[in-house]
N, CA and C atoms of all chains as a GROMACS GRO file, in nm:
protein
  639
    1MET      N    1   4.779  -0.452   3.064
    1MET     CA    2   4.619  -0.340   3.088
    1MET      C    3   4.646  -0.213   3.022
    2PRO      N    4   4.572  -0.145   2.949
    2PRO     CA    5   4.574  -0.007   2.919
    2PRO      C    6   4.501   0.079   3.038
    3LYS      N    7   4.559   0.204   3.028
    3LYS     CA    8   4.521   0.282   3.113
    3LYS      C    9   4.382   0.310   3.163
    4GLN      N   10   4.326   0.356   3.229
    4GLN     CA   11   4.177   0.367   3.232
    4GLN      C   12   4.158   0.509   3.350
    5MET      N   13   4.078   0.615   3.293
    5MET     CA   14   4.066   0.705   3.361
    5MET      C   15   3.885   0.750   3.367
    6ASN      N   16   3.848   0.757   3.458
    6ASN     CA   17   3.712   0.778   3.477
    6ASN      C   18   3.669   0.870   3.532
    7PHE      N   19   3.535   0.964   3.503
    7PHE     CA   20   3.522   1.089   3.495
    7PHE      C   21   3.383   1.099   3.560
    8ILE      N   22   3.352   1.189   3.620
    8ILE     CA   23   3.243   1.216   3.688
    8ILE      C   24   3.150   1.364   3.629
    9VAL      N   25   3.084   1.352   3.560
    9VAL     CA   26   3.006   1.499   3.483
    9VAL      C   27   2.893   1.510   3.583
   10SER      N   28   2.887   1.652   3.637
   10SER     CA   29   2.776   1.643   3.746
   10SER      C   30   2.712   1.774   3.690
   11LYS      N   31   2.769   1.853   3.606
   11LYS     CA   32   2.698   2.005   3.556
   11LYS      C   33   2.680   2.011   3.394
   12ASN      N   34   2.579   2.116   3.382
   12ASN     CA   35   2.524   2.110   3.290
   12ASN      C   36   2.603   2.215   3.149
   13SER      N   37   2.720   2.262   3.198
   13SER     CA   38   2.789   2.407   3.161
   13SER      C   39   2.860   2.358   3.014
   14PHE      N   40   2.904   2.448   2.948
   14PHE     CA   41   2.998   2.430   2.825
   14PHE      C   42   3.127   2.434   2.898
   15GLU      N   43   3.177   2.473   2.985
   15GLU     CA   44   3.323   2.445   3.035
   15GLU      C   45   3.314   2.302   3.094
   16GLU      N   46   3.226   2.208   3.137
   16GLU     CA   47   3.240   2.061   3.198
   16GLU      C   48   3.205   2.002   3.038
   17PHE      N   49   3.136   2.022   2.948
   17PHE     CA   50   3.134   1.988   2.783
   17PHE      C   51   3.273   1.971   2.783
   18GLY      N   52   3.335   2.089   2.754
   18GLY     CA   53   3.468   2.124   2.682
   18GLY      C   54   3.550   2.050   2.735
   19MET      N   55   3.581   2.014   2.879
   19MET     CA   56   3.647   1.921   2.928
   19MET      C   57   3.640   1.782   2.899
   20MET      N   58   3.533   1.757   2.915
   20MET     CA   59   3.464   1.598   2.823
   20MET      C   60   3.558   1.603   2.708
   21VAL      N   61   3.511   1.658   2.619
   21VAL     CA   62   3.534   1.659   2.478
   21VAL      C   63   3.704   1.654   2.494
   22ILE      N   64   3.782   1.743   2.518
   22ILE     CA   65   3.887   1.749   2.503
   22ILE      C   66   4.024   1.653   2.550
   23LEU      N   67   3.937   1.647   2.693
   23LEU     CA   68   4.059   1.517   2.754
   23LEU      C   69   3.982   1.393   2.724
   24GLY      N   70   3.868   1.370   2.676
   24GLY     CA   71   3.813   1.225   2.632
   24GLY      C   72   3.891   1.202   2.474
   25THR      N   73   3.892   1.283   2.396
   25THR     CA   74   3.942   1.265   2.296
   25THR      C   75   4.092   1.259   2.303
   26THR      N   76   4.142   1.336   2.373
   26THR     CA   77   4.289   1.307   2.379
   26THR      C   78   4.365   1.194   2.439
   27GLY      N   79   4.309   1.109   2.545
   27GLY     CA   80   4.334   1.029   2.629
   27GLY      C   81   4.306   0.914   2.526
   28ALA      N   82   4.161   0.916   2.453
   28ALA     CA   83   4.172   0.809   2.380
   28ALA      C   84   4.271   0.839   2.268
   29ALA      N   85   4.343   0.885   2.223
   29ALA     CA   86   4.451   0.919   2.125
   29ALA      C   87   4.562   0.864   2.199
   30MET      N   88   4.560   0.858   2.335
   30MET     CA   89   4.703   0.839   2.384
   30MET      C   90   4.656   0.687   2.435
   31GLU      N   91   4.565   0.596   2.375
   31GLU     CA   92   4.542   0.446   2.418
   31GLU      C   93   4.467   0.466   2.584
   32THR      N   94   4.414   0.528   2.627
   32THR     CA   95   4.369   0.535   2.758
   32THR      C   96   4.216   0.506   2.739
   33GLN      N   97   4.180   0.422   2.826
   33GLN     CA   98   4.030   0.421   2.842
   33GLN      C   99   3.972   0.506   2.883
   34MET      N  100   3.923   0.618   2.844
   34MET     CA  101   3.802   0.673   2.903
   34MET      C  102   3.645   0.688   2.944
   35ASN      N  103   3.600   0.676   3.059
   35ASN     CA  104   3.475   0.672   3.099
   35ASN      C  105   3.421   0.811   3.173
   36PHE      N  106   3.299   0.810   3.088
   36PHE     CA  107   3.211   0.944   3.158
   36PHE      C  108   3.100   0.863   3.227
   37PHE      N  109   3.102   0.962   3.334
   37PHE     CA  110   2.967   0.890   3.441
   37PHE      C  111   2.866   1.018   3.409
   38PHE      N  112   2.739   1.055   3.395
   38PHE     CA  113   2.658   1.168   3.370
   38PHE      C  114   2.548   1.175   3.488
   39THR      N  115   2.584   1.263   3.551
   39THR     CA  116   2.506   1.215   3.682
   39THR      C  117   2.419   1.401   3.692
   40PHE      N  118   2.304   1.402   3.789
   40PHE     CA  119   2.272   1.521   3.835
   40PHE      C  120   2.236   1.613   3.730
   41TRP      N  121   2.302   1.736   3.684
   41TRP     CA  122   2.312   1.828   3.565
   41TRP      C  123   2.381   1.818   3.468
   42GLY      N  124   2.463   1.728   3.488
   42GLY     CA  125   2.536   1.676   3.386
   42GLY      C  126   2.475   1.587   3.281
   43ILE      N  127   2.370   1.505   3.313
   43ILE     CA  128   2.296   1.439   3.229
   43ILE      C  129   2.259   1.522   3.092
   44PHE      N  130   2.189   1.659   3.128
   44PHE     CA  131   2.198   1.732   2.987
   44PHE      C  132   2.258   1.715   2.917
   45GLN      N  133   2.376   1.705   2.935
   45GLN     CA  134   2.511   1.695   2.836
   45GLN      C  135   2.461   1.617   2.722
   46LEU      N  136   2.408   1.502   2.770
   46LEU     CA  137   2.368   1.404   2.705
   46LEU      C  138   2.266   1.391   2.565
   47LYS      N  139   2.191   1.499   2.604
   47LYS     CA  140   2.072   1.536   2.530
   47LYS      C  141   2.060   1.564   2.375
   48LYS      N  142   2.025   1.507   2.321
   48LYS     CA  143   2.030   1.526   2.176
   48LYS      C  144   2.009   1.695   2.163
   49GLY      N  145   2.052   1.745   2.073
   49GLY     CA  146   2.053   1.862   2.030
   49GLY      C  147   2.075   1.979   2.162
   50TYR      N  148   2.108   1.934   2.258
   50TYR     CA  149   2.119   2.024   2.403
   50TYR      C  150   2.254   2.111   2.355
   51LYS      N  151   2.226   2.252   2.359
   51LYS     CA  152   2.355   2.329   2.362
   51LYS      C  153   2.385   2.398   2.504
   52PRO      N  154   2.490   2.366   2.590
   52PRO     CA  155   2.535   2.378   2.685
   52PRO      C  156   2.589   2.564   2.725
   53GLY      N  157   2.518   2.621   2.814
   53GLY     CA  158   2.553   2.770   2.822
   53GLY      C  159   2.691   2.788   2.905
   54VAL      N  160   2.777   2.872   2.908
   54VAL     CA  161   2.884   2.910   3.004
   54VAL      C  162   2.864   2.971   3.138
   55ALA      N  163   2.890   2.864   3.228
   55ALA     CA  164   2.860   2.863   3.335
   55ALA      C  165   2.937   2.997   3.433
   56GLY      N  166   3.057   3.055   3.344
   56GLY     CA  167   3.167   3.143   3.411
   56GLY      C  168   3.101   3.301   3.384
   57MET      N  169   2.960   3.268   3.276
   57MET     CA  170   2.941   3.428   3.221
   57MET      C  171   2.846   3.482   3.291
   58PRO      N  172   2.782   3.579   3.315
   58PRO     CA  173   2.667   3.638   3.389
   58PRO      C  174   2.559   3.605   3.331
   59PHE      N  175   2.475   3.594   3.389
   59PHE     CA  176   2.297   3.524   3.344
   59PHE      C  177   2.273   3.577   3.187
   60PRO      N  178   2.234   3.679   3.137
   60PRO     CA  179   2.172   3.673   3.024
   60PRO      C  180   2.262   3.641   2.893
   61PHE      N  181   2.395   3.612   2.930
   61PHE     CA  182   2.512   3.571   2.821
   61PHE      C  183   2.546   3.418   2.817
   62LYS      N  184   2.464   3.345   2.906
   62LYS     CA  185   2.546   3.225   2.916
   62LYS      C  186   2.509   3.157   2.781
   63LYS      N  187   2.431   3.139   2.729
   63LYS     CA  188   2.372   3.080   2.606
   63LYS      C  189   2.477   3.132   2.463
   64LEU      N  190   2.479   3.274   2.464
   64LEU     CA  191   2.580   3.346   2.389
   64LEU      C  192   2.697   3.301   2.403
   65GLY      N  193   2.758   3.309   2.491
   65GLY     CA  194   2.849   3.237   2.522
   65GLY      C  195   2.894   3.108   2.494
   66GLY      N  196   2.778   3.049   2.501
   66GLY     CA  197   2.846   2.877   2.411
   66GLY      C  198   2.863   2.884   2.286
   67ALA      N  199   2.751   2.977   2.227
   67ALA     CA  200   2.757   2.975   2.076
   67ALA      C  201   2.926   3.060   2.062
   68MET      N  202   2.923   3.157   2.124
   68MET     CA  203   3.077   3.238   2.096
   68MET      C  204   3.247   3.121   2.084
   69PHE      N  205   3.220   3.068   2.231
   69PHE     CA  206   3.333   2.978   2.249
   69PHE      C  207   3.317   2.861   2.113
   70ARG      N  208   3.197   2.817   2.099
   70ARG     CA  209   3.208   2.717   2.001
   70ARG      C  210   3.273   2.789   1.832
   71LYS      N  211   3.230   2.893   1.847
   71LYS     CA  212   3.257   2.958   1.690
   71LYS      C  213   3.460   2.974   1.725
   72MET      N  214   3.488   3.037   1.810
   72MET     CA  215   3.634   3.056   1.867
   72MET      C  216   3.705   2.920   1.827
   73LEU      N  217   3.643   2.812   1.864
   73LEU     CA  218   3.709   2.693   1.897
   73LEU      C  219   3.707   2.641   1.744
   74LYS      N  220   3.605   2.649   1.672
   74LYS     CA  221   3.593   2.626   1.510
   74LYS      C  222   3.730   2.671   1.446
   75GLY      N  223   3.754   2.789   1.520
   75GLY     CA  224   3.872   2.862   1.451
   75GLY      C  225   4.036   2.811   1.481
   76PHE      N  226   4.036   2.742   1.602
   76PHE     CA  227   4.137   2.690   1.642
   76PHE      C  228   4.138   2.545   1.562
   77GLY      N  229   4.077   2.487   1.502
   77GLY     CA  230   4.085   2.392   1.364
   77GLY      C  231   4.012   2.285   1.449
   78TYR      N  232   3.907   2.284   1.574
   78TYR     CA  233   3.804   2.206   1.612
   78TYR      C  234   3.732   2.154   1.484
   79ASP      N  235   3.667   2.033   1.478
   79ASP     CA  236   3.550   1.982   1.443
   79ASP      C  237   3.452   1.984   1.508
   80ASP      N  238   3.327   1.940   1.482
   80ASP     CA  239   3.207   1.933   1.536
   80ASP      C  240   3.250   1.857   1.649
   81MET      N  241   3.236   1.944   1.811
   81MET     CA  242   3.302   1.866   1.932
   81MET      C  243   3.203   1.728   1.916
   82TRP      N  244   3.075   1.705   1.886
   82TRP     CA  245   3.014   1.556   1.919
   82TRP      C  246   3.121   1.459   1.818
   83GLU      N  247   3.111   1.512   1.688
   83GLU     CA  248   3.180   1.413   1.622
   83GLU      C  249   3.320   1.348   1.639
   84MET      N  250   3.411   1.478   1.736
   84MET     CA  251   3.535   1.421   1.791
   84MET      C  252   3.500   1.306   1.889
   85VAL      N  253   3.424   1.307   1.994
   85VAL     CA  254   3.373   1.236   2.058
   85VAL      C  255   3.330   1.095   1.997
   86LYS      N  256   3.262   1.111   1.894
   86LYS     CA  257   3.214   0.998   1.828
   86LYS      C  258   3.349   0.884   1.767
   87ASP      N  259   3.445   0.952   1.722
   87ASP     CA  260   3.517   0.887   1.705
   87ASP      C  261   3.598   0.790   1.777
   88GLY      N  262   3.644   0.826   1.915
   88GLY     CA  263   3.678   0.758   2.005
   88GLY      C  264   3.561   0.675   2.062
   89VAL      N  265   3.423   0.687   2.079
   89VAL     CA  266   3.336   0.595   2.107
   89VAL      C  267   3.342   0.472   1.993
   90GLU      N  268   3.332   0.532   1.869
   90GLU     CA  269   3.357   0.421   1.760
   90GLU      C  270   3.464   0.358   1.808
   91GLU      N  271   3.602   0.372   1.851
   91GLU     CA  272   3.700   0.276   1.848
   91GLU      C  273   3.686   0.235   2.002
   92GLY      N  274   3.564   0.256   2.068
   92GLY     CA  275   3.596   0.183   2.219
   92GLY      C  276   3.694   0.228   2.311
   93LYS      N  277   3.711   0.345   2.298
   93LYS     CA  278   3.823   0.393   2.390
   93LYS      C  279   3.739   0.534   2.496
   94ILE      N  280   3.620   0.582   2.434
   94ILE     CA  281   3.553   0.681   2.492
   94ILE      C  282   3.397   0.600   2.544
   95LYS      N  283   3.410   0.591   2.673
   95LYS     CA  284   3.208   0.531   2.689
   95LYS      C  285   3.157   0.607   2.778
   96LEU      N  286   3.020   0.668   2.757
   96LEU     CA  287   2.949   0.768   2.807
   96LEU      C  288   2.836   0.701   2.889
   97TYR      N  289   2.826   0.682   3.041
   97TYR     CA  290   2.733   0.614   3.069
   97TYR      C  291   2.663   0.706   3.124
   98PRO      N  292   2.530   0.709   3.123
   98PRO     CA  293   2.375   0.807   3.181
   98PRO      C  294   2.391   0.714   3.334
   99CYS      N  295   2.379   0.825   3.403
   99CYS     CA  296   2.330   0.750   3.534
   99CYS      C  297   2.166   0.744   3.544
  100SER      N  298   2.152   0.622   3.574
  100SER     CA  299   1.962   0.562   3.552
  100SER      C  300   1.925   0.629   3.660
  101MET      N  301   1.961   0.666   3.795
  101MET     CA  302   1.869   0.732   3.859
  101MET      C  303   1.855   0.867   3.827
  102THR      N  304   1.929   0.952   3.792
  102THR     CA  305   1.911   1.090   3.769
  102THR      C  306   1.781   1.088   3.618
  103MET      N  307   1.804   0.999   3.557
  103MET     CA  308   1.718   1.000   3.433
  103MET      C  309   1.595   1.012   3.470
  104ASP      N  310   1.561   0.929   3.599
  104ASP     CA  311   1.415   0.953   3.669
  104ASP      C  312   1.388   1.092   3.732
  105LEU      N  313   1.524   1.106   3.784
  105LEU     CA  314   1.520   1.227   3.889
  105LEU      C  315   1.501   1.375   3.786
  106MET      N  316   1.535   1.372   3.683
  106MET     CA  317   1.541   1.487   3.573
  106MET      C  318   1.432   1.434   3.457
  107ARG      N  319   1.353   1.342   3.476
  107ARG     CA  320   1.258   1.307   3.409
  107ARG      C  321   1.305   1.303   3.219
  108VAL      N  322   1.449   1.250   3.234
  108VAL     CA  323   1.509   1.230   3.113
  108VAL      C  324   1.494   1.066   3.077
  109LYS      N  325   1.421   1.038   2.908
  109LYS     CA  326   1.386   0.912   2.862
  109LYS      C  327   1.535   0.896   2.792
  110LYS      N  328   1.558   0.769   2.778
  110LYS     CA  329   1.656   0.718   2.711
  110LYS      C  330   1.659   0.726   2.549
  111LYS      N  331   1.556   0.751   2.513
  111LYS     CA  332   1.516   0.781   2.374
  111LYS      C  333   1.566   0.955   2.317
  112GLN      N  334   1.553   1.042   2.460
  112GLN     CA  335   1.599   1.179   2.423
  112GLN      C  336   1.776   1.179   2.441
  113LEU      N  337   1.829   1.059   2.460
  113LEU     CA  338   1.988   1.084   2.470
  113LEU      C  339   2.054   1.035   2.312
  114ARG      N  340   2.157   1.065   2.307
  114ARG     CA  341   2.252   1.060   2.204
  114ARG      C  342   2.280   0.910   2.207
  115GLU      N  343   2.280   0.872   2.066
  115GLU     CA  344   2.306   0.711   2.024
  115GLU      C  345   2.432   0.660   2.072
  116ILE      N  346   2.529   0.755   2.067
  116ILE     CA  347   2.662   0.691   2.105
  116ILE      C  348   2.644   0.646   2.275
  117CYS      N  349   2.561   0.700   2.382
  117CYS     CA  350   2.587   0.659   2.487
  117CYS      C  351   2.574   0.510   2.490
  118GLU      N  352   2.618   0.465   2.631
  118GLU     CA  353   2.626   0.333   2.668
  118GLU      C  354   2.471   0.354   2.720
  119GLU      N  355   2.424   0.196   2.816
  119GLU     CA  356   2.325   0.183   2.899
  119GLU      C  357   2.345   0.259   3.001
  120PRO      N  358   2.228   0.304   3.055
  120PRO     CA  359   2.231   0.347   3.208
  120PRO      C  360   2.291   0.281   3.308
  121VAL      N  361   2.350   0.290   3.402
  121VAL     CA  362   2.416   0.238   3.482
  121VAL      C  363   2.378   0.319   3.645
  122GLY      N  364   2.393   0.228   3.729
  122GLY     CA  365   2.375   0.278   3.847
  122GLY      C  366   2.492   0.318   3.968
  123ALA      N  367   2.497   0.388   4.097
  123ALA     CA  368   2.630   0.364   4.134
  123ALA      C  369   2.705   0.292   4.176
  124ALA      N  370   2.636   0.194   4.160
  124ALA     CA  371   2.741   0.049   4.226
  124ALA      C  372   2.804   0.007   4.069
  125ALA      N  373   2.749  -0.008   3.976
  125ALA     CA  374   2.849  -0.035   3.870
  125ALA      C  375   2.924   0.046   3.808
  126PHE      N  376   2.888   0.191   3.855
  126PHE     CA  377   2.998   0.280   3.828
  126PHE      C  378   3.097   0.281   3.936
  127LEU      N  379   3.086   0.233   4.022
  127LEU     CA  380   3.227   0.246   4.155
  127LEU      C  381   3.280   0.109   4.121
  128GLU      N  382   3.233   0.025   4.060
  128GLU     CA  383   3.302  -0.129   4.046
  128GLU      C  384   3.406  -0.090   3.911
  129MET      N  385   3.354   0.030   3.836
  129MET     CA  386   3.449   0.059   3.719
  129MET      C  387   3.563   0.124   3.773
  130CYS      N  388   3.545   0.181   3.871
  130CYS     CA  389   3.653   0.278   3.970
  130CYS      C  390   3.744   0.188   4.004
  131ASP      N  391   3.735   0.059   4.055
  131ASP     CA  392   3.821  -0.032   4.125
  131ASP      C  393   3.928  -0.031   4.020
  132ASN      N  394   3.902  -0.065   3.902
  132ASN     CA  395   4.034  -0.084   3.812
  132ASN      C  396   4.094   0.034   3.722
  133ALA      N  397   3.999   0.159   3.796
  133ALA     CA  398   4.068   0.297   3.727
  133ALA      C  399   4.209   0.339   3.785
  134ASP      N  400   4.284   0.383   3.702
  134ASP     CA  401   4.426   0.443   3.746
  134ASP      C  402   4.364   0.589   3.823
  135ALA      N  403   4.246   0.628   3.758
  135ALA     CA  404   4.233   0.776   3.828
  135ALA      C  405   4.092   0.778   3.814
  136VAL      N  406   3.989   0.865   3.916
  136VAL     CA  407   3.881   0.896   3.928
  136VAL      C  408   3.871   1.038   3.954
  137ILE      N  409   3.805   1.117   3.845
  137ILE     CA  410   3.833   1.280   3.879
  137ILE      C  411   3.647   1.325   3.834
  138SER      N  412   3.646   1.410   3.958
  138SER     CA  413   3.544   1.471   3.942
  138SER      C  414   3.513   1.607   3.842
  139LEU      N  415   3.455   1.615   3.715
  139LEU     CA  416   3.485   1.740   3.674
  139LEU      C  417   3.399   1.854   3.705
  140MET      N  418   6.408   1.190   0.278
  140MET     CA  419   6.257   1.182   0.281
  140MET      C  420   6.161   1.122   0.400
  141VAL      N  421   6.043   1.182   0.438
  141VAL     CA  422   5.974   1.099   0.536
  141VAL      C  423   5.877   1.024   0.480
  142ASP      N  424   5.806   0.937   0.574
  142ASP     CA  425   5.693   0.827   0.496
  142ASP      C  426   5.564   0.909   0.503
  143PHE      N  427   5.539   1.033   0.625
  143PHE     CA  428   5.422   1.100   0.638
  143PHE      C  429   5.464   1.233   0.664
  144GLN      N  430   5.372   1.322   0.646
  144GLN     CA  431   5.405   1.459   0.655
  144GLN      C  432   5.280   1.531   0.724
  145LEU      N  433   5.280   1.632   0.822
  145LEU     CA  434   5.129   1.659   0.852
  145LEU      C  435   5.173   1.841   0.886
  146ASP      N  436   5.144   1.886   0.842
  146ASP     CA  437   5.148   2.063   0.869
  146ASP      C  438   4.996   2.109   0.942
  147ALA      N  439   5.032   2.110   1.076
  147ALA     CA  440   4.918   2.113   1.184
  147ALA      C  441   4.911   2.273   1.194
  148LYS      N  442   4.973   2.354   1.157
  148LYS     CA  443   4.994   2.518   1.198
  148LYS      C  444   4.887   2.588   1.186
  149GLY      N  445   4.812   2.610   1.288
  149GLY     CA  446   4.682   2.709   1.300
  149GLY      C  447   4.577   2.638   1.403
  150LEU      N  448   4.636   2.513   1.401
  150LEU     CA  449   4.545   2.435   1.497
  150LEU      C  450   4.605   2.436   1.672
  151LYS      N  451   4.479   2.449   1.739
  151LYS     CA  452   4.518   2.426   1.860
  151LYS      C  453   4.477   2.326   1.940
  152CYS      N  454   4.533   2.288   2.062
  152CYS     CA  455   4.538   2.182   2.170
  152CYS      C  456   4.406   2.147   2.162
  153PRO      N  457   4.336   2.041   2.166
  153PRO     CA  458   4.439   1.931   2.105
  153PRO      C  459   4.437   1.891   1.995
  154MET      N  460   4.406   1.943   1.880
  154MET     CA  461   4.372   1.906   1.772
  154MET      C  462   4.486   1.853   1.692
  155PRO      N  463   4.624   1.950   1.674
  155PRO     CA  464   4.765   1.878   1.657
  155PRO      C  465   4.789   1.710   1.711
  156ILE      N  466   4.752   1.686   1.836
  156ILE     CA  467   4.772   1.557   1.884
  156ILE      C  468   4.680   1.458   1.807
  157LEU      N  469   4.527   1.508   1.790
  157LEU     CA  470   4.426   1.440   1.746
  157LEU      C  471   4.447   1.393   1.592
  158LYS      N  472   4.501   1.496   1.565
  158LYS     CA  473   4.537   1.464   1.365
  158LYS      C  474   4.673   1.393   1.384
  159ALA      N  475   4.781   1.410   1.431
  159ALA     CA  476   4.886   1.320   1.465
  159ALA      C  477   4.852   1.205   1.494
  160LYS      N  478   4.756   1.148   1.560
  160LYS     CA  479   4.730   1.044   1.628
  160LYS      C  480   4.670   0.957   1.513
  161LYS      N  481   4.603   0.993   1.432
  161LYS     CA  482   4.512   0.956   1.290
  161LYS      C  483   4.666   0.899   1.210
  162VAL      N  484   4.769   1.007   1.173
  162VAL     CA  485   4.871   0.943   1.094
  162VAL      C  486   4.926   0.850   1.189
  163ILE      N  487   4.964   0.820   1.277
  163ILE     CA  488   5.063   0.746   1.398
  163ILE      C  489   4.976   0.592   1.351
  164LYS      N  490   4.802   0.599   1.349
  164LYS     CA  491   4.776   0.498   1.357
  164LYS      C  492   4.788   0.384   1.227
  165LYS      N  493   4.829   0.505   1.098
  165LYS     CA  494   4.862   0.452   0.993
  165LYS      C  495   5.018   0.383   0.973
  166MET      N  496   5.102   0.428   1.031
  166MET     CA  497   5.245   0.428   1.015
  166MET      C  498   5.255   0.233   1.044
  167GLU      N  499   5.366   0.207   0.968
  167GLU     CA  500   5.412   0.088   1.027
  167GLU      C  501   5.544   0.094   1.076
  168SER      N  502   5.607  -0.063   1.122
  168SER     CA  503   5.714   0.002   1.209
  168SER      C  504   5.834   0.044   1.131
  169GLY      N  505   5.924   0.144   1.175
  169GLY     CA  506   6.029   0.189   1.099
  169GLY      C  507   5.984   0.298   1.030
  170GLN      N  508   5.870   0.355   0.980
  170GLN     CA  509   5.842   0.440   0.902
  170GLN      C  510   5.847   0.577   0.986
  171THR      N  511   5.861   0.672   0.905
  171THR     CA  512   5.866   0.802   0.960
  171THR      C  513   5.778   0.939   0.927
  172PHE      N  514   5.759   1.047   1.036
  172PHE     CA  515   5.667   1.119   1.014
  172PHE      C  516   5.713   1.247   1.033
  173GLU      N  517   5.722   1.348   0.984
  173GLU     CA  518   5.711   1.468   1.005
  173GLU      C  519   5.595   1.550   1.062
  174LEU      N  520   5.599   1.614   1.159
  174LEU     CA  521   5.482   1.718   1.210
  174LEU      C  522   5.526   1.852   1.257
  175ILE      N  523   5.443   1.931   1.167
  175ILE     CA  524   5.489   2.078   1.201
  175ILE      C  525   5.358   2.119   1.278
  176SER      N  526   5.390   2.207   1.378
  176SER     CA  527   5.293   2.260   1.454
  176SER      C  528   5.354   2.407   1.527
  177ASP      N  529   5.239   2.494   1.505
  177ASP     CA  530   5.280   2.611   1.578
  177ASP      C  531   5.215   2.634   1.725
  178ASP      N  532   5.137   2.570   1.774
  178ASP     CA  533   5.061   2.568   1.885
  178ASP      C  534   5.152   2.511   2.021
  179GLY      N  535   5.194   2.635   2.100
  179GLY     CA  536   5.288   2.608   2.229
  179GLY      C  537   5.260   2.495   2.282
  180GLY      N  538   5.176   2.453   2.344
  180GLY     CA  539   5.110   2.331   2.392
  180GLY      C  540   5.198   2.189   2.308
  181SER      N  541   5.233   2.212   2.220
  181SER     CA  542   5.285   2.125   2.140
  181SER      C  543   5.425   2.036   2.155
  182LYS      N  544   5.506   2.144   2.196
  182LYS     CA  545   5.636   2.111   2.267
  182LYS      C  546   5.632   1.996   2.386
  183ALA      N  547   5.490   2.025   2.460
  183ALA     CA  548   5.522   1.947   2.616
  183ALA      C  549   5.398   1.819   2.552
  184ASP      N  550   5.326   1.871   2.449
  184ASP     CA  551   5.233   1.777   2.445
  184ASP      C  552   5.246   1.645   2.356
  185VAL      N  553   5.357   1.656   2.226
  185VAL     CA  554   5.361   1.543   2.152
  185VAL      C  555   5.443   1.425   2.208
  186PRO      N  556   5.571   1.478   2.286
  186PRO     CA  557   5.622   1.373   2.321
  186PRO      C  558   5.563   1.247   2.418
  187PRO      N  559   5.444   1.310   2.517
  187PRO     CA  560   5.380   1.203   2.570
  187PRO      C  561   5.293   1.095   2.482
  188LEU      N  562   5.233   1.189   2.384
  188LEU     CA  563   5.161   1.093   2.278
  188LEU      C  564   5.258   0.968   2.188
  189LEU      N  565   5.396   1.037   2.189
  189LEU     CA  566   5.483   0.925   2.119
  189LEU      C  567   5.490   0.812   2.208
  190ASN      N  568   5.480   0.857   2.369
  190ASN     CA  569   5.504   0.747   2.466
  190ASN      C  570   5.427   0.650   2.463
  191LYS      N  571   5.272   0.691   2.418
  191LYS     CA  572   5.185   0.601   2.451
  191LYS      C  573   5.149   0.534   2.327
  192THR      N  574   5.214   0.566   2.229
  192THR     CA  575   5.192   0.507   2.105
  192THR      C  576   5.301   0.430   2.009
  193GLY      N  577   5.367   0.388   2.098
  193GLY     CA  578   5.533   0.327   2.048
  193GLY      C  579   5.573   0.395   1.955
  194CYS      N  580   5.568   0.528   1.968
  194CYS     CA  581   5.665   0.646   1.889
  194CYS      C  582   5.783   0.667   1.917
  195THR      N  583   5.888   0.710   1.868
  195THR     CA  584   5.991   0.761   1.934
  195THR      C  585   6.013   0.903   1.839
  196LEU      N  586   6.054   1.002   1.964
  196LEU     CA  587   6.110   1.126   1.894
  196LEU      C  588   6.242   1.153   1.820
  197VAL      N  589   6.278   1.177   1.759
  197VAL     CA  590   6.406   1.162   1.648
  197VAL      C  591   6.478   1.295   1.693
  198GLU      N  592   6.372   1.377   1.660
  198GLU     CA  593   6.448   1.540   1.631
  198GLU      C  594   6.338   1.617   1.646
  199MET      N  595   6.349   1.714   1.731
  199MET     CA  596   6.274   1.811   1.725
  199MET      C  597   6.282   2.003   1.721
  200LYS      N  598   6.296   2.026   1.629
  200LYS     CA  599   6.338   2.188   1.570
  200LYS      C  600   6.220   2.276   1.630
  201GLU      N  601   6.296   2.424   1.680
  201GLU     CA  602   6.222   2.486   1.711
  201GLU      C  603   6.252   2.600   1.640
  202ASP      N  604   6.119   2.688   1.538
  202ASP     CA  605   6.206   2.829   1.482
  202ASP      C  606   6.095   2.896   1.465
  203GLY      N  607   6.090   3.043   1.515
  203GLY     CA  608   6.023   3.097   1.557
  203GLY      C  609   5.864   3.101   1.582
  204GLY      N  610   5.874   2.988   1.680
  204GLY     CA  611   5.719   2.946   1.738
  204GLY      C  612   5.695   2.849   1.643
  205VAL      N  613   5.760   2.796   1.596
  205VAL     CA  614   5.710   2.675   1.484
  205VAL      C  615   5.803   2.564   1.518
  206PHE      N  616   5.702   2.450   1.570
  206PHE     CA  617   5.785   2.340   1.582
  206PHE      C  618   5.798   2.215   1.486
  207THR      N  619   5.936   2.108   1.462
  207THR     CA  620   5.887   2.025   1.357
  207THR      C  621   5.946   1.918   1.474
  208PHE      N  622   5.860   1.838   1.424
  208PHE     CA  623   5.887   1.680   1.494
  208PHE      C  624   5.918   1.600   1.393
  209LEU      N  625   6.016   1.513   1.407
  209LEU     CA  626   6.048   1.388   1.329
  209LEU      C  627   6.017   1.254   1.428
  210ILE      N  628   5.934   1.196   1.355
  210ILE     CA  629   5.894   1.074   1.435
  210ILE      C  630   5.889   0.961   1.404
  211LYS      N  631   5.932   0.868   1.466
  211LYS     CA  632   5.986   0.754   1.402
  211LYS      C  633   5.888   0.627   1.473
  212LYS      N  634   5.813   0.554   1.427
  212LYS     CA  635   5.760   0.424   1.511
  212LYS      C  636   5.864   0.318   1.507
  213ASP      N  637   5.805   0.265   1.666
  213ASP     CA  638   5.906   0.177   1.676
  213ASP      C  639   5.878   0.011   1.618
   0.00000   0.00000   0.00000
């Protein structure tokens, strides 16, 4: 059985997005199944065109901080961060699960989410997935 | 002579790992791969990648912050 790690993404910040991309792509490269469950504010990460702000920066600079970090990471040789994730999704090593209840709570429609997402799942489905996981981590 | 070479200088974590994995996927058993990286994290990051992808680290050299890994596919 390949190793499996499951992550809960509950915030809409650039920091959470960055951890998802870096850990997700690296885990996939290491042949680990990387599953992400997007709940509460985390659901916004999956919306098409959403650009997360930096939680660690003071209020007026949050969005600017996101653009700044993205530019710096490009200088580190990063490709477009969603394109990096897409490779892992296409290999089946990264799976992005929107939380179904959150979508109703936050009034997010499925058509607003990126096509690379899996079908939305509820708490029971995610927890069953965790039965077989080697680690479950809340980002 | 090595079968594959990748100069990943200037790239930072996790890019050397992700680019190296793309090369490893193309390798056949017994083939060799020279990876060069100046990311300080590579020293600790490359061996775990090799463990998980059926490769052996034949040799690692360090020269002024530049790491050269000689990798062989099992």
